[in-house]
N, C-alpha and C positions, 0 to 999 in steps of 0.2 A: 309350113310343115314339109318335110322331105318326102315327096311322093314316091320316091324309089322304094320306100319301105312298104308300100301298099300292095305290091304284086303278090305277096303271100296270102292276101286276104280277098281274092277275087270272088270267092263264093260266100263270103260273110255277108250278113245283113248290112245294108247301107249305114244304119245307125251305129253299127259296131266297128266299122272300119277305122274311123278316126280314133276311137278309144284304144283299139288294139295297136294301132301304129304309134300312138302317144306312149303307150306302155312300153313298147319296144324301144322307143327313143330314150325313155327314162332309164331303162335297164342298161342301155349302152352307155349312157352318161355316167351311171353309177359304176359300171365296170371300169370306165376310163378314170374316174376319180380314185377308185381303189388302186388301180395300177400306178397312178401318180403317187399315192401315199406309200405304196410299197417301194417305189423308186427312191424314196427319201433315204433308204438304208445305205445305198452306195454313195450318197452324197456326204455322209458323215462317217464313213467306214474307217477313216484315218484319224478321227478325233476321239481322244480318250475321254472317258466319262468324267475324269477329274476336272476337265475344263468347265463343267457346270458349276464348279465351286470357286472359279476365279472371281475375285471381288475387287473392284476399283470404281467407285461411284463417280469418279472424275473422267472416266474414259468411256467411249462408246462400247468397246469390247467388254468392259466390266458390266455395263448395263445389259448387254446382249446375253452374256453368260448367266447373269442373275435371272433375267426374264425366262430363259430356256429352263433353268432349274425350277423356278417358281411354278411355271405352267405344268411341268411334268409332275411335280410333287402334288399340286392341287388336283389335277385330273385323275391321277392314279389313286391318290388318297381319298378322293370323293366317291370311289366305288367300293362296294362290299368286298372285303378281302382282296382288293386289288393289289395291295403290297405283297401279299403272300403268293398270288398267282404270278406276279412279275418275278418275285424271288425264285420261285420254282423253275421258271423258264430261263432264268439267268444262271441256273445250276448251283444255286445256293442250297446247302444241305438242309434237310428237314430239322436236324438238331439245332442248327443256327437259327432257322425260322422260328422254332419253338422257343428258343431262348429270347429272341426279339419280342415275341408275343407275351411271354411271361415275366421277363426281367428287365426290359428296357423301356423307359418311359418316353424317350425321344420319338419324334415322328417316324413311324415304321417304314414309310417309303424312303425317307432320307437315310435311315440306317441300312436298308437293303442296298441302296446305291453305293454307300460308303464301303459296305462289305464287298460288293461286286468290284468296285474300282481298285481294290487292292491287287488285282491281277493286271499284268502288263497288257493283256489281250482284251481288257474291258473297254472296248470301243463302243461308241454310241449306236452303231448299227445293230449290235446285239439287243439293245433295248427296243429298237424299231422292229426287228425280226420277232422278238417275243410278243409284242403287241399285235403283230400281223397274225401270228399263230393263235393268239387269244381272240382274234377277230374284233379287237377293240379299235375299230376305225374311227369311232367318236373321239377317242383320246388322240389317235394319230392325226386327225384333222386339227385338233386344238394345238398340238405341238409342232405341226408342220411349219408354220410361219416362224416361230422362235428358233427352231432347229435350222431352217434355211438361212436365217440371219446369222446364226452361229457359224454355219459352214462358210458363208461369204466372208466372215472376218478372217478366216484362215485359208481362203482360196482365191484371193484377189490375183488377177493376172495369171491364173493357173488354168491352162488349156485342158487339163485332165478333169476339171470339175464336173463336166457333163458326160464323162466317159460311161459307156454302158457296162463296163467291166467293174465288178465289185472289188476286184483285187486292188490292193494299194499300189502295186507295181513298185516304182522307185520311191514312192512317198513314204516318209517316215511318220510313225504315229506321233501326233502332237499331244503332249501330256504335261500335267502340272504335278504329278505325284511326288516328285522330289521336293517340291516347295510347299506342299500342304501338310499340316499336322494331322496325325492319325489319332482322333479322339474317341475311337471305338473302345468299348470295354475290353479288357484283356482276353476274355473268352471269345471275342469275335475278331480280335486283332491278329492277323496272320503273321505280322512282323514282330510280335511281342516275344522278346528273348530275355531270359534271365542270364545276365552276364556274370561270369566268375570274377572274383576279385583280382585274380591273376590270369589273364587270358592266355599267357604263354605257358602256363603250367599244365602239363599233361593230366588228363583225367585219371584219377586213382579210385579204385573201388573202395567204398567206405561202408563200414557196418552201421546199421541204423541204431542210434542211441536208444536205450530203453526209456520209455516214458514213465516217470515216477509220479505217484500221487501227490508228492509234495512240491511238484514244479511250481504250482500257482503260489504256494506259500513262500517259496524261495524268491519268487518274482514280486511278491507283495501284491499279487492280483487277486482280488476278491471275486467270488462267483457272481455272475450277472443274470438277472431276470429282466427281459425286455418286454414291457407291457404294450398291448395294442387293444384299443377299445373304441366304441362309439359313445355318444352322449349318455345313453341310458346305462352304460357300464362305468361311468366316471366315478361314482361313489365307491363301487367295488374296487376300482384301481387305487383310490385313496386308502381304502381299508387295507389292501395288500401291502402298500408302503408302510402303513402303521404296524401291521403284523410283523413284517421283516425287521423293522427298526427295534422291535421289542424282543427279538430273539437274543438270549444270553448264553445259550448252551451250544453255540457253534460259531465258526468264524464269520466275520462280517460279510454280508451279501449286499451287492449294489443293485438297486432297482432303477431301471431306465424308463423314462417316458419322454416323448419328443418335446412336450411342452416344457419340461424341466431343463431340457438341453437346447432350448430354442435358439440361443445365440450361435451355437455350433451348427444346428440344423439349417438355419437360414443361409449359411454360407454355401451349402450344397446338399439339399435334402436327400437326394437319392444316394449319394456317396455315403453320407452319415448312416442312413438306414442300412445299406448293404454291409458296411463295416461292423455295425453293432449286431446285425443279424448273425454274422459269422462269429463275432466275439462272444455273444450271449451263450450261457450254458443252456438256457431255455427261453424260447419265445412264448409269452403267456397271453393268448387272446382271452378277453373277458366275453363270454358267449351270452349275448342278449338277442332279443328280437331285432333290435336295431342293427347289431353287428351282422346277423344272418341276412337281413334285408339288403344291407350295403354290399356284401360280397356277392349276393345273387344278382343285383340289378345294376351295379355301377361298372363303368369301364375302367380297367386298371390303368389305362393311359390318360385318364381324365380325373385328376384328384377331386375329391368332394369339395364343393365350394363352401369353405368355412375358415375362420381365422384360427380355430383350434387345430394345431398340428397333428395331434393324435387322431382326431376324427378324420382329418383331411387325407391321411396316408394309410388308412385302414386297408384299402384295396391293394395298394402297392406292396404293403407288407404281406398281405395274404397271397399275392402272386409269387412272392419269394418262398412262402411256406409250401405252396403247391409244387413249385419247381424243385425245391429241396427234397420234398417227400417223394416225388416221382424219380428224379434223376440222380440225386446224391445218395439216397439210402435204399432205393429199390422198394419203395412203399413200406418201409419200416420207420415208424415215427420216433426218431431219436432227438428231435429238436423242439417239439411243441408240447406244452402241457397247458391245457385250457382250464379255465375256472368258471364255474356257474355261480351267479350271485345268490345271495340269501333268498331274495324274493324273485326267483327266476320265473319267467313267464312260461305257461304250459306249452305254448307254441314252440318253444325252443326244443323241448323233448321230442316234438313231432318231427322236426326237420334235421336235428343234429346228426342223425344216423346217415344222412346223405353225404356227410363230410368226414370220411375216415382220416383225412389229413389233420383233423382237429381233435383226434382221440390221443390219449385217454383224457377223461374229464375229472376234475376235482371240484366238489361242492365247496363253496366258500367256508362253510362251517368246519371243514376238515383240512383247510389250507395249511395250517401250521404243521400238523402231523405228516401229511403226505408230501409237502414240498421240502420239508427237512430231510425226509428219506430220499427223495429224488436227488437232492443236492449232495447228500452223503455218498450216494452211489457214484455221482458224477465227479466228485473231487478226487 
């Protein structure tokens, strides 16, 4: 033990001296460890976040990049709301974070990194600095080794590697952004541009064409009802399909369920659901106890474990309902029309008032009358 530390404790009890000195040593070691973790920032300040996504399992560099990415994803993702805290400190907007939470099923930490790295200034030191501000030294300790390995891959024979200055100086930021595909949804893709057919043609003001009620008929598009339900609503969903097929006093209506479209759904479930959510005239949840329990208890990013596609993606569809209700229509429900089964459980009436995004309701016994009217107004 370092006896130089004992001079402050001359008047302490003999039995307390060793304990106090030991505590002081531990605190000093802790401060030194934290200082070393903070210094990691300047060692990666010229490495762009896109390097985490370099993949080549036949090279050491590819393995190092993957290990750094994997460790960061796991450690941040293993904490409660860690992805959101990191996103906020990386200056990602609240609207983007809300969209990630409600509408994106991919790993939230991974999406945050991809949104962040769209900026040319998205170097790894920003991530380190964010974790320092958050005092997540446990995460910093875990990523220290992989990040140092990553730095060494790009700093061999570089005398500036241990510089105390955080400035890049003459160093250029090393990046892979030009070689990486941007697979973010359009709403998060900062580089998403709708190109004109003739880029050389100057922009001309155009009057907006009037929307005619006969547009759908001209395009031979029938109105669409998109059903979503859990197991105890399956019979009602089948009944709805039968009711609609029996209509003879109006144009044909298409009823969509994920199971009926399983061949298309399996190719890319989230894409299919988003597309039909937008196409549908109405999304039609069948409100049962099972449905309410599912949207109350399950994680939207973790589909229900079942082979039935309709049951599996109830929460994902509901997250789109919530997002559309809040952000697209300003809490005016223009997209959803719910149906209560014939033998609806009394508990449904007890809890349904908690979900204004699932209003208005139609009892199954009045489905034909009310939904025909809904669709006539819509068409």
